[in-house]
C-alpha positions in Angstrom: 34.0 -16.9 6.0 30.7 -16.9 4.0 27.5 -18.4 5.2 25.0 -19.2 2.5 26.8 -16.9 0.1 26.6 -13.9 2.4 29.4 -12.0 4.2 29.1 -11.7 8.0 27.9 -8.4 9.4 31.3 -7.7 11.1 33.0 -7.5 7.7 30.3 -5.3 6.2 30.3 -2.7 9.0 34.1 -2.3 8.7 34.3 -2.2 4.9 34.0 0.5 2.3 30.3 -0.3 1.7 29.4 1.0 5.1 31.5 4.1 4.7 29.8 4.9 1.4 26.4 4.5 3.0 27.3 6.8 5.9 28.8 9.4 3.6 25.7 9.4 1.3 23.4 9.7 4.3 25.3 12.7 5.7 25.4 14.4 2.3 21.6 13.9 1.8 20.8 15.4 5.1 22.9 18.5 4.4 21.3 19.3 1.0 18.4 21.7 1.7 15.1 20.8 0.2 13.1 23.5 -1.6 9.3 23.4 -1.6 7.8 22.5 -4.9 6.6 25.5 -6.9 3.9 25.2 -9.5 5.3 25.9 -13.0 3.1 27.3 -15.7 3.2 24.1 -17.9 2.6 21.5 -15.1 -0.6 19.5 -15.3 -3.3 20.1 -12.7 -6.1 17.9 -11.5 -9.2 18.2 -9.3 -10.4 16.1 -6.4 -14.0 16.6 -5.4 -15.3 15.5 -2.0 -16.3 16.4 1.5 -13.9 17.8 4.1 -12.9 15.3 6.8 -10.5 17.8 8.6 -8.8 21.0 7.7 -5.8 22.1 9.6 -3.2 25.0 9.3 -0.9 22.9 7.0 -3.1 20.3 5.3 -6.7 19.3 4.4 -8.1 15.8 4.3 -10.9 15.2 1.8 -13.2 12.1 1.3 -14.1 11.4 -2.3 -17.8 11.9 -3.3 -17.5 9.1 -5.9 -15.7 6.4 -3.8 -16.4 6.3 -0.1 -13.2 4.4 0.7 -10.9 7.0 -1.0 -9.6 9.6 1.4 -6.7 12.0 0.4 -4.7 14.5 2.4 -3.2 17.5 0.6 -0.6 19.9 1.8 -1.1 23.6 1.2 1.3 25.8 -0.9 2.5 28.8 1.2 0.1 31.2 -0.6 -2.9 28.9 0.0 -1.8 28.4 3.6 -2.1 32.1 4.2 -5.5 32.2 2.5 -6.9 29.2 4.5 -5.9 30.8 7.8 -8.6 33.4 7.3 -11.4 31.0 6.4 -11.0 27.2 7.0 -13.5 24.8 5.3 -15.7 23.2 7.9 -15.9 19.4 8.2 -18.6 18.0 6.0 -18.4 20.9 3.6 -18.2 20.0 -0.1 -15.0 21.2 -1.7 -12.9 20.9 -4.9 -9.1 20.7 -4.4 -7.0 21.7 -7.4 -3.6 20.0 -7.1 -0.5 19.2 -9.2 -0.7 15.9 -10.9 1.4 13.2 -9.2 1.8 15.2 -6.0 -0.2 16.0 -2.9 0.2 19.8 -3.1 -3.0 21.7 -3.1 -2.9 24.9 -5.2 -6.5 26.0 -4.6 -9.5 24.9 -2.5 -13.0 26.0 -3.3 
């Protein structure tokens, strides 16, 4: 029985569509995700601003040109070790070098 051109939920949950969904979900959770590594040819951009907060895994920076723009960048493993020794203080002006199209910080000065 179709209501407004749709199949009732009881038929969807028992059918092959639901089984495909469950199988794809299980397979995607089993595939390990590798951290993104900067390749030599990838484009890099800079984001200048003041530090809002800096933690052990990420830094949040407010833009110096647009007061409404706030971005959070995750550290690479190498930068994470470097930041542990000297964290930027809130209010400090920094430049974050990151991979274009991502939120992965490569360098913070």
